[in-house]
BAMI-118704 format. One line per field, with one value per residue (C-alpha): residue number from 1; x, y negated, z. Coordinates in steps of 0.05 Angstrom, whole numbers, plus 5000, padded with zeros to 4 digits. Layout:
pos (NUM / ...)
px (X / ...)
py (Y / ...)
pz (Z / ...)
***
This chain:
pos (1 / 2 / 3 / 4 / 5 / 6 / 7 / 8 / 9 / 10 / 11 / 12 / 13 / 14 / 15 / 16 / 17 / 18 / 19 / 20 / 21 / 22 / 23 / 24 / 25 / 26 / 27 / 28 / 29 / 30 / 31 / 32 / 33 / 34 / 35 / 36 / 37 / 38 / 39 / 40 / 41 / 42 / 43 / 44 / 45 / 46 / 47 / 48 / 49 / 50 / 51 / 52 / 53 / 54 / 55 / 56 / 57 / 58 / 59 / 60 / 61 / 62 / 63 / 64 / 65 / 66 / 67 / 68 / 69 / 70 / 71 / 72 / 73 / 74 / 75 / 76 / 77 / 78 / 79 / 80 / 81 / 82 / 83 / 84 / 85 / 86 / 87 / 88 / 89 / 90 / 91 / 92 / 93 / 94 / 95 / 96 / 97 / 98 / 99 / 100 / 101 / 102 / 103 / 104 / 105 / 106 / 107 / 108 / 109 / 110 / 111 / 112 / 113 / 114 / 115 / 116 / 117 / 118 / 119 / 120 / 121 / 122 / 123 / 124 / 125 / 126 / 127 / 128 / 129 / 130 / 131 / 132 / 133 / 134 / 135 / 136 / 137 / 138 / 139 / 140 / 141 / 142 / 143 / 144 / 145 / 146 / 147 / 148 / 149 / 150 / 151 / 152 / 153 / 154 / 155 / 156 / 157 / 158 / 159 / 160 / 161 / 162 / 163 / 164 / 165 / 166 / 167 / 168 / 169 / 170 / 171 / 172 / 173 / 174 / 175 / 176 / 177 / 178 / 179 / 180 / 181 / 182 / 183 / 184 / 185 / 186 / 187 / 188 / 189 / 190 / 191 / 192 / 193 / 194 / 195 / 196 / 197 / 198 / 199 / 200 / 201 / 202 / 203 / 204 / 205 / 206 / 207 / 208 / 209 / 210 / 211 / 212 / 213 / 214 / 215 / 216 / 217 / 218 / 219 / 220 / 221 / 222 / 223 / 224 / 225 / 226 / 227 / 228 / 229 / 230 / 231 / 232 / 233 / 234 / 235 / 236 / 237 / 238 / 239 / 240 / 241 / 242 / 243 / 244 / 245 / 246 / 247 / 248 / 249 / 250 / 251 / 252 / 253 / 254 / 255 / 256 / 257 / 258 / 259 / 260 / 261 / 262 / 263 / 264 / 265 / 266 / 267 / 268 / 269 / 270 / 271 / 272 / 273 / 274 / 275 / 276 / 277 / 278 / 279 / 280 / 281 / 282 / 283 / 284 / 285 / 286 / 287 / 288 / 289 / 290 / 291 / 292 / 293 / 294 / 295 / 296 / 297 / 298 / 299 / 300 / 301 / 302 / 303 / 304 / 305 / 306 / 307 / 308 / 309 / 310 / 311 / 312 / 313 / 314 / 315 / 316 / 317 / 318 / 319 / 320 / 321 / 322 / 323 / 324 / 325 / 326 / 327 / 328 / 329 / 330 / 331 / 332 / 333 / 334 / 335 / 336 / 337 / 338 / 339 / 340 / 341 / 342 / 343 / 344 / 345 / 346 / 347 / 348 / 349 / 350 / 351 / 352 / 353 / 354 / 355 / 356 / 357 / 358 / 359 / 360 / 361 / 362 / 363 / 364 / 365 / 366 / 367 / 368 / 369 / 370 / 371 / 372 / 373 / 374 / 375 / 376 / 377 / 378 / 379 / 380 / 381 / 382 / 383 / 384 / 385 / 386 / 387 / 388 / 389 / 390 / 391 / 392 / 393 / 394 / 395 / 396 / 397 / 398 / 399 / 400 / 401 / 402 / 403 / 404 / 405 / 406 / 407 / 408 / 409 / 410 / 411 / 412 / 413 / 414 / 415 / 416 / 417 / 418 / 419 / 420 / 421 / 422 / 423 / 424 / 425 / 426 / 427 / 428 / 429 / 430 / 431 / 432 / 433 / 434 / 435 / 436 / 437 / 438 / 439 / 440 / 441 / 442 / 443 / 444 / 445 / 446 / 447 / 448 / 449 / 450 / 451 / 452 / 453 / 454 / 455 / 456 / 457 / 458 / 459 / 460 / 461 / 462 / 463 / 464 / 465 / 466 / 467 / 468 / 469 / 470 / 471 / 472 / 473 / 474 / 475 / 476 / 477 / 478 / 479 / 480 / 481 / 482 / 483 / 484 / 485 / 486 / 487 / 488 / 489 / 490 / 491 / 492 / 493 / 494 / 495 / 496 / 497 / 498 / 499 / 500 / 501 / 502 / 503 / 504 / 505 / 506 / 507 / 508 / 509 / 510 / 511 / 512 / 513 / 514 / 515 / 516 / 517 / 518 / 519 / 520 / 521 / 522 / 523 / 524 / 525 / 526 / 527 / 528 / 529 / 530 / 531 / 532 / 533 / 534 / 535 / 536 / 537 / 538 / 539 / 540 / 541 / 542 / 543 / 544 / 545 / 546 / 547 / 548 / 549 / 550 / 551 / 552 / 553 / 554 / 555 / 556 / 557 / 558 / 559 / 560 / 561 / 562 / 563 / 564 / 565 / 566 / 567 / 568 / 569 / 570)
px (3786 / 3762 / 3756 / 3807 / 3778 / 3776 / 3840 / 3832 / 3850 / 3896 / 3861 / 3901 / 3850 / 3860 / 3935 / 3936 / 3894 / 3937 / 3998 / 3962 / 3939 / 4008 / 3980 / 4020 / 3981 / 3980 / 3959 / 3900 / 3877 / 3882 / 3840 / 3786 / 3784 / 3778 / 3722 / 3686 / 3687 / 3651 / 3595 / 3594 / 3634 / 3690 / 3736 / 3804 / 3837 / 3913 / 3965 / 3953 / 3879 / 3901 / 3948 / 3890 / 3846 / 3902 / 3905 / 3831 / 3795 / 3730 / 3718 / 3649 / 3591 / 3598 / 3674 / 3679 / 3640 / 3684 / 3747 / 3717 / 3702 / 3774 / 3799 / 3746 / 3770 / 3843 / 3838 / 3783 / 3738 / 3679 / 3698 / 3653 / 3670 / 3668 / 3721 / 3766 / 3752 / 3709 / 3639 / 3584 / 3546 / 3506 / 3549 / 3568 / 3536 / 3473 / 3417 / 3464 / 3474 / 3448 / 3420 / 3440 / 3370 / 3298 / 3289 / 3351 / 3324 / 3260 / 3300 / 3341 / 3284 / 3238 / 3291 / 3296 / 3221 / 3217 / 3274 / 3247 / 3176 / 3202 / 3239 / 3306 / 3317 / 3391 / 3371 / 3348 / 3414 / 3457 / 3499 / 3494 / 3552 / 3576 / 3618 / 3555 / 3528 / 3580 / 3565 / 3488 / 3489 / 3542 / 3506 / 3441 / 3475 / 3512 / 3472 / 3433 / 3357 / 3324 / 3299 / 3246 / 3212 / 3148 / 3133 / 3095 / 3050 / 3084 / 3055 / 3002 / 3022 / 2978 / 2931 / 2949 / 2910 / 2864 / 2885 / 2845 / 2814 / 2847 / 2821 / 2786 / 2786 / 2714 / 2691 / 2643 / 2571 / 2530 / 2465 / 2424 / 2463 / 2459 / 2384 / 2378 / 2419 / 2376 / 2313 / 2341 / 2360 / 2291 / 2259 / 2305 / 2286 / 2212 / 2222 / 2268 / 2244 / 2284 / 2358 / 2384 / 2450 / 2506 / 2464 / 2488 / 2458 / 2441 / 2502 / 2547 / 2578 / 2537 / 2601 / 2615 / 2655 / 2614 / 2604 / 2648 / 2621 / 2638 / 2693 / 2672 / 2691 / 2732 / 2747 / 2821 / 2846 / 2863 / 2851 / 2800 / 2771 / 2758 / 2790 / 2745 / 2705 / 2696 / 2748 / 2805 / 2867 / 2910 / 2866 / 2889 / 2864 / 2792 / 2744 / 2793 / 2756 / 2689 / 2681 / 2686 / 2726 / 2779 / 2805 / 2864 / 2863 / 2824 / 2756 / 2703 / 2672 / 2621 / 2589 / 2579 / 2565 / 2617 / 2659 / 2657 / 2721 / 2738 / 2738 / 2793 / 2858 / 2927 / 2954 / 3000 / 3057 / 3041 / 2974 / 2961 / 2971 / 2915 / 2907 / 2867 / 2925 / 2971 / 2918 / 2914 / 2990 / 2984 / 2928 / 2967 / 3026 / 2981 / 2953 / 3020 / 3050 / 2995 / 3005 / 3079 / 3072 / 3019 / 3044 / 3116 / 3149 / 3143 / 3067 / 3053 / 3121 / 3116 / 3048 / 3076 / 3133 / 3085 / 3041 / 3101 / 3119 / 3050 / 3021 / 3075 / 3123 / 3072 / 3052 / 3125 / 3130 / 3063 / 3044 / 3045 / 3064 / 3114 / 3068 / 3037 / 3105 / 3134 / 3076 / 3082 / 3156 / 3142 / 3090 / 3136 / 3193 / 3149 / 3128 / 3200 / 3224 / 3170 / 3193 / 3262 / 3235 / 3197 / 3259 / 3300 / 3250 / 3259 / 3336 / 3343 / 3393 / 3429 / 3362 / 3335 / 3397 / 3384 / 3312 / 3332 / 3382 / 3331 / 3278 / 3329 / 3338 / 3263 / 3254 / 3304 / 3263 / 3203 / 3239 / 3224 / 3288 / 3256 / 3232 / 3301 / 3327 / 3276 / 3302 / 3373 / 3352 / 3319 / 3386 / 3419 / 3372 / 3390 / 3464 / 3451 / 3416 / 3474 / 3525 / 3554 / 3551 / 3599 / 3561 / 3496 / 3522 / 3548 / 3481 / 3443 / 3489 / 3483 / 3407 / 3414 / 3459 / 3413 / 3352 / 3386 / 3341 / 3283 / 3253 / 3195 / 3214 / 3187 / 3232 / 3291 / 3277 / 3275 / 3342 / 3378 / 3349 / 3377 / 3446 / 3439 / 3425 / 3490 / 3530 / 3496 / 3519 / 3589 / 3587 / 3599 / 3564 / 3576 / 3558 / 3497 / 3472 / 3482 / 3442 / 3386 / 3383 / 3377 / 3322 / 3282 / 3288 / 3265 / 3205 / 3188 / 3187 / 3135 / 3066 / 2997 / 2982 / 3053 / 3058 / 3085 / 3097 / 3051 / 3110 / 3138 / 3073 / 3093 / 3150 / 3115 / 3130 / 3122 / 3174 / 3221 / 3217 / 3231 / 3294 / 3317 / 3305 / 3346 / 3404 / 3409 / 3406 / 3464 / 3503 / 3487 / 3450 / 3396 / 3355 / 3344 / 3331 / 3276 / 3243 / 3239 / 3218 / 3161 / 3138 / 3139 / 3097 / 3047 / 3040 / 3048 / 2983 / 2968 / 2970 / 3046 / 3052 / 3123 / 3150 / 3117 / 3151 / 3219 / 3208 / 3186 / 3251 / 3290 / 3253 / 3268 / 3343 / 3342 / 3308 / 3360 / 3416 / 3386 / 3386 / 3310 / 3314 / 3242 / 3212 / 3261 / 3241 / 3167 / 3175 / 3218 / 3167 / 3113 / 3156 / 3171 / 3097 / 3085 / 3142 / 3108 / 3049 / 3091 / 3132 / 3190 / 3262 / 3278 / 3227 / 3257 / 3328 / 3307 / 3284 / 3347 / 3390 / 3353 / 3364 / 3439 / 3439 / 3406 / 3464 / 3502 / 3438 / 3419 / 3415 / 3368 / 3296 / 3268 / 3309 / 3289 / 3216 / 3226 / 3256 / 3201 / 3148 / 3181 / 3191 / 3116 / 3103 / 3131)
py (7787 / 7839 / 7912 / 7960 / 8017 / 8085 / 8125 / 8189 / 8254 / 8300 / 8363 / 8418 / 8472 / 8457 / 8454 / 8523 / 8554 / 8523 / 8555 / 8622 / 8621 / 8599 / 8541 / 8480 / 8415 / 8412 / 8485 / 8475 / 8414 / 8451 / 8509 / 8461 / 8427 / 8495 / 8518 / 8452 / 8466 / 8532 / 8490 / 8437 / 8386 / 8345 / 8336 / 8301 / 8320 / 8323 / 8334 / 8264 / 8282 / 8342 / 8298 / 8251 / 8310 / 8333 / 8263 / 8267 / 8239 / 8275 / 8294 / 8276 / 8313 / 8388 / 8385 / 8414 / 8475 / 8482 / 8479 / 8532 / 8577 / 8571 / 8595 / 8650 / 8678 / 8673 / 8702 / 8753 / 8730 / 8683 / 8613 / 8552 / 8478 / 8474 / 8529 / 8482 / 8422 / 8390 / 8361 / 8413 / 8414 / 8465 / 8524 / 8523 / 8592 / 8577 / 8618 / 8666 / 8711 / 8782 / 8789 / 8847 / 8856 / 8843 / 8791 / 8754 / 8757 / 8724 / 8668 / 8655 / 8655 / 8616 / 8562 / 8559 / 8551 / 8496 / 8456 / 8464 / 8443 / 8379 / 8321 / 8356 / 8337 / 8353 / 8426 / 8426 / 8397 / 8454 / 8485 / 8558 / 8597 / 8659 / 8679 / 8681 / 8740 / 8791 / 8803 / 8807 / 8856 / 8898 / 8900 / 8918 / 8975 / 9007 / 8981 / 9027 / 9024 / 8987 / 9039 / 8994 / 8931 / 8932 / 8877 / 8908 / 8865 / 8838 / 8858 / 8808 / 8768 / 8777 / 8719 / 8677 / 8697 / 8645 / 8624 / 8662 / 8623 / 8634 / 8695 / 8677 / 8728 / 8745 / 8768 / 8827 / 8805 / 8833 / 8869 / 8811 / 8758 / 8799 / 8807 / 8732 / 8717 / 8764 / 8730 / 8661 / 8683 / 8712 / 8647 / 8607 / 8650 / 8641 / 8565 / 8558 / 8614 / 8674 / 8664 / 8660 / 8697 / 8646 / 8587 / 8543 / 8560 / 8513 / 8485 / 8501 / 8457 / 8446 / 8453 / 8528 / 8566 / 8583 / 8656 / 8686 / 8673 / 8710 / 8671 / 8627 / 8660 / 8610 / 8628 / 8629 / 8598 / 8653 / 8709 / 8765 / 8755 / 8821 / 8833 / 8805 / 8761 / 8688 / 8640 / 8599 / 8640 / 8585 / 8569 / 8497 / 8431 / 8409 / 8466 / 8511 / 8557 / 8539 / 8602 / 8563 / 8593 / 8544 / 8549 / 8515 / 8440 / 8450 / 8457 / 8490 / 8549 / 8569 / 8544 / 8576 / 8554 / 8504 / 8517 / 8457 / 8417 / 8425 / 8501 / 8504 / 8525 / 8536 / 8606 / 8618 / 8666 / 8726 / 8742 / 8812 / 8821 / 8857 / 8891 / 8830 / 8784 / 8825 / 8828 / 8752 / 8747 / 8791 / 8748 / 8685 / 8716 / 8732 / 8662 / 8626 / 8675 / 8658 / 8584 / 8591 / 8628 / 8581 / 8513 / 8521 / 8529 / 8456 / 8457 / 8488 / 8507 / 8460 / 8487 / 8557 / 8539 / 8505 / 8567 / 8610 / 8563 / 8557 / 8626 / 8677 / 8657 / 8664 / 8732 / 8755 / 8732 / 8764 / 8832 / 8893 / 8966 / 9000 / 9014 / 8945 / 8914 / 8948 / 8923 / 8854 / 8849 / 8873 / 8819 / 8766 / 8789 / 8782 / 8711 / 8692 / 8718 / 8676 / 8615 / 8628 / 8639 / 8573 / 8538 / 8568 / 8542 / 8470 / 8478 / 8480 / 8536 / 8538 / 8539 / 8593 / 8635 / 8631 / 8651 / 8711 / 8734 / 8729 / 8765 / 8821 / 8826 / 8826 / 8881 / 8923 / 8912 / 8935 / 8999 / 8985 / 9002 / 8995 / 8925 / 8907 / 8927 / 8880 / 8822 / 8838 / 8836 / 8769 / 8744 / 8774 / 8734 / 8670 / 8685 / 8697 / 8630 / 8595 / 8630 / 8677 / 8739 / 8781 / 8770 / 8785 / 8852 / 8870 / 8853 / 8895 / 8954 / 8948 / 8950 / 9013 / 9047 / 9029 / 9066 / 9120 / 9162 / 9161 / 9096 / 9100 / 9095 / 9024 / 9001 / 9036 / 8999 / 8933 / 8946 / 8966 / 8906 / 8859 / 8889 / 8881 / 8806 / 8798 / 8834 / 8790 / 8726 / 8754 / 8772 / 8846 / 8877 / 8950 / 8947 / 8904 / 8953 / 9013 / 8980 / 8962 / 9033 / 9059 / 9008 / 9027 / 9102 / 9091 / 9051 / 9102 / 9157 / 9120 / 9152 / 9128 / 9143 / 9133 / 9102 / 9034 / 8981 / 8921 / 8874 / 8916 / 8920 / 8859 / 8899 / 8926 / 8928 / 8852 / 8842 / 8893 / 8857 / 8792 / 8821 / 8847 / 8779 / 8743 / 8792 / 8791 / 8715 / 8712 / 8761 / 8718 / 8776 / 8729 / 8774 / 8825 / 8768 / 8740 / 8807 / 8822 / 8752 / 8753 / 8820 / 8795 / 8734 / 8780 / 8825 / 8775 / 8754 / 8679 / 8676 / 8684 / 8614 / 8599 / 8666 / 8653 / 8585 / 8616 / 8668 / 8615 / 8578 / 8642 / 8652 / 8580 / 8590 / 8655 / 8620 / 8565 / 8616 / 8647 / 8579 / 8570 / 8498 / 8477 / 8537 / 8529 / 8456 / 8473 / 8526 / 8480 / 8424 / 8472 / 8492 / 8420 / 8405 / 8463 / 8441 / 8374 / 8411 / 8446 / 8428 / 8472 / 8449 / 8515 / 8501 / 8433 / 8463 / 8516 / 8461 / 8420 / 8480 / 8486 / 8411 / 8419 / 8473 / 8423 / 8373 / 8398 / 8385 / 8318 / 8282 / 8332 / 8310 / 8368 / 8349 / 8275 / 8296 / 8341 / 8284 / 8237 / 8288 / 8301 / 8227 / 8217 / 8264 / 8212)
pz (6503 / 6452 / 6473 / 6446 / 6403 / 6439 / 6430 / 6390 / 6425 / 6385 / 6361 / 6394 / 6374 / 6300 / 6309 / 6341 / 6286 / 6232 / 6264 / 6271 / 6198 / 6173 / 6133 / 6113 / 6115 / 6039 / 6035 / 6081 / 6043 / 5977 / 6002 / 6028 / 5960 / 5925 / 5970 / 5958 / 5883 / 5897 / 5927 / 5873 / 5913 / 5885 / 5945 / 5944 / 6010 / 6016 / 6071 / 6098 / 6109 / 6151 / 6192 / 6207 / 6229 / 6276 / 6306 / 6323 / 6263 / 6248 / 6175 / 6148 / 6118 / 6106 / 6109 / 6181 / 6157 / 6096 / 6140 / 6186 / 6127 / 6102 / 6170 / 6173 / 6107 / 6126 / 6196 / 6184 / 6241 / 6242 / 6264 / 6272 / 6267 / 6343 / 6347 / 6308 / 6353 / 6300 / 6303 / 6293 / 6228 / 6189 / 6168 / 6095 / 6085 / 6125 / 6096 / 6060 / 6121 / 6117 / 6188 / 6231 / 6261 / 6239 / 6294 / 6270 / 6199 / 6223 / 6256 / 6194 / 6143 / 6188 / 6196 / 6120 / 6113 / 6165 / 6134 / 6064 / 6083 / 6115 / 6085 / 6079 / 6007 / 6013 / 6021 / 5948 / 5925 / 5953 / 5897 / 5876 / 5906 / 5868 / 5928 / 5970 / 5931 / 5952 / 6026 / 6021 / 5962 / 5996 / 6063 / 6029 / 5991 / 6049 / 6109 / 6154 / 6154 / 6212 / 6262 / 6293 / 6269 / 6312 / 6362 / 6421 / 6464 / 6525 / 6593 / 6612 / 6673 / 6734 / 6745 / 6806 / 6867 / 6896 / 6966 / 7018 / 7075 / 7142 / 7179 / 7244 / 7299 / 7318 / 7386 / 7383 / 7395 / 7450 / 7429 / 7456 / 7417 / 7352 / 7358 / 7369 / 7306 / 7264 / 7288 / 7272 / 7201 / 7188 / 7212 / 7166 / 7106 / 7118 / 7119 / 7058 / 7014 / 6989 / 6981 / 6908 / 6899 / 6888 / 6909 / 6967 / 7032 / 7088 / 7119 / 7060 / 7008 / 6945 / 6903 / 6892 / 6839 / 6777 / 6763 / 6709 / 6638 / 6574 / 6537 / 6479 / 6413 / 6372 / 6300 / 6288 / 6224 / 6174 / 6223 / 6227 / 6156 / 6122 / 6055 / 6001 / 6048 / 6028 / 6053 / 6025 / 6018 / 6048 / 6107 / 6106 / 6081 / 6071 / 6077 / 6113 / 6159 / 6129 / 6089 / 6024 / 5967 / 5945 / 5875 / 5841 / 5855 / 5919 / 5884 / 5927 / 5892 / 5944 / 6008 / 6076 / 6147 / 6169 / 6231 / 6278 / 6273 / 6346 / 6339 / 6286 / 6319 / 6292 / 6289 / 6348 / 6355 / 6397 / 6365 / 6339 / 6264 / 6228 / 6160 / 6139 / 6153 / 6108 / 6054 / 6058 / 6048 / 5986 / 5958 / 5969 / 5932 / 5873 / 5873 / 5874 / 5825 / 5775 / 5785 / 5775 / 5709 / 5681 / 5705 / 5729 / 5796 / 5815 / 5813 / 5882 / 5910 / 5969 / 5988 / 5986 / 6033 / 6082 / 6081 / 6098 / 6156 / 6185 / 6172 / 6156 / 6212 / 6268 / 6240 / 6241 / 6313 / 6330 / 6357 / 6311 / 6310 / 6265 / 6206 / 6206 / 6216 / 6154 / 6112 / 6142 / 6126 / 6056 / 6044 / 6074 / 6029 / 5968 / 5986 / 6004 / 5937 / 5903 / 5942 / 5914 / 5844 / 5844 / 5872 / 5817 / 5766 / 5790 / 5789 / 5866 / 5855 / 5922 / 5958 / 5912 / 5925 / 5999 / 5992 / 5950 / 6002 / 6057 / 6015 / 6006 / 6082 / 6095 / 6043 / 6083 / 6146 / 6106 / 6088 / 6015 / 5978 / 5909 / 5923 / 5946 / 5878 / 5847 / 5889 / 5866 / 5793 / 5807 / 5834 / 5772 / 5727 / 5763 / 5753 / 5678 / 5672 / 5706 / 5662 / 5714 / 5672 / 5713 / 5777 / 5741 / 5718 / 5787 / 5820 / 5770 / 5781 / 5857 / 5847 / 5805 / 5855 / 5912 / 5885 / 5843 / 5799 / 5848 / 5821 / 5771 / 5697 / 5691 / 5748 / 5717 / 5652 / 5689 / 5723 / 5659 / 5622 / 5676 / 5667 / 5591 / 5600 / 5639 / 5585 / 5532 / 5566 / 5568 / 5494 / 5510 / 5450 / 5465 / 5539 / 5525 / 5471 / 5518 / 5573 / 5525 / 5500 / 5572 / 5586 / 5524 / 5539 / 5610 / 5588 / 5535 / 5588 / 5629 / 5629 / 5644 / 5716 / 5740 / 5809 / 5786 / 5840 / 5832 / 5821 / 5763 / 5723 / 5682 / 5651 / 5589 / 5515 / 5510 / 5565 / 5535 / 5468 / 5504 / 5536 / 5469 / 5437 / 5490 / 5486 / 5410 / 5411 / 5461 / 5417 / 5356 / 5323 / 5298 / 5253 / 5308 / 5357 / 5312 / 5303 / 5377 / 5396 / 5346 / 5373 / 5444 / 5426 / 5392 / 5452 / 5510 / 5545 / 5546 / 5622 / 5618 / 5590 / 5612 / 5587 / 5520 / 5518 / 5531 / 5477 / 5428 / 5439 / 5429 / 5363 / 5344 / 5358 / 5317 / 5258 / 5263 / 5263 / 5200 / 5166 / 5168 / 5193 / 5179 / 5215 / 5273 / 5283 / 5280 / 5334 / 5376 / 5373 / 5397 / 5456 / 5472 / 5474 / 5522 / 5566 / 5579 / 5608 / 5660 / 5721 / 5703 / 5696 / 5662 / 5608 / 5595 / 5594 / 5543 / 5497 / 5509 / 5492 / 5426 / 5413 / 5426 / 5373 / 5325 / 5331 / 5269 / 5228 / 5260 / 5193 / 5161 / 5149 / 5189 / 5250 / 5244 / 5241 / 5301 / 5342 / 5323 / 5342 / 5409 / 5423 / 5413 / 5470 / 5517)
***
């Protein structure tokens, strides 16, 4: 006789919350479908689906988290899937939380690093969520600074006491007995030689505790190296800890005494963070930033995330005072923003968004308001790329409000240019022009010797011309776009290879808009060639956008030649 399937238990928790929220079955299903669209999911739930959930059926995938988010928005309090009587799953906004404390921020970002460094490929498929921008930017703008971020050393536990031998009551010796004992000891010494301290004496066990020895000094991977001393920046892989300088591709650029393999140890949480540790984080950021610009975000993104997991997280969980802690959080924010930037470059947009939010929170723990504004403009640029012009403008304005007039002129120029890009995508000519004028004036007011943050030094005349070229292209003002794009290419250093590619495509689009088909195709082919040498989805998409603009001219000889040339690239 076959066993009967287990009977489902009606979900009374969900039923109670539906009644509290005042949802009809159809209304709840519709809201879940709408929220799914925000996350790039095409869901087809209806009132029958809700009836099945009430009867005890468990929805699959991320649906429990979506249902919980629907009730959270309706009832104004945070609810989880378990609160609804549904199976637990990752919250739909996991990674988009703006933590209330620095320690909570560490937990959230470290969880993101660990998942990303593993085989969680679904993490890179999460859709970008415009609604997920509101709370973090608001909390950054109006939130209170963190009073304390330091991690003091915990009190060292007392070592366990060795068991003492039982005390034996001794009877006082008579003077005659004592004299006899002394005579016997002197005779024993004359027979056996002088007594060596710590050596076993006659009648004692030959096994005795060894005297205390100085602890063996074991080099810790990535720790204690002075700034500028030889040593791989990553401290991992072949040659790590050997004192060899590792360049791109793992090539050894120098040799030094090797550390025995058994002495290499992993960094552990609870170790004291030094100035050298923070200098190493900064050097790693410079290294990966250069690789990103030259070869695309996909080139070394995974190595960056693993570095964050294995080196930055233990530092954040280590021991440090207030001043060191602020600098540590600042360095971690910079690397986390870069992890988001490289994710954005390979079209992992939901993951990039989460990294940006966490970088914003880390910058608050660092007490670096100006860097937080930079993170917000980075988020604004992603929104521009994805066509969310309104959100891009709002993010740029929040960044401006957050720093006020105290930011250096170069930073002010960067913030206004970001706003202009959002207006350009929206086709708002007047607002875009006004923002560009403010950006140019701010940049013109900059003076040699100004205290410009290291991350803003890229924003120079070449970058300003690039911003102008993009905005005028989006506004279909092709002659101005061509002029500014050409100027940017003339001024831009070769090391900014990807930015030069983008600007070349902008120039190609401008030439096409001016009817200069042959020149446009020549420029487009050059950009396509460069895109094959990078691991950058954005680079490929720039070229594809240009090719879509070529469609009306597909039968022209110049376009056929362009397609043949690109096809030959493989």
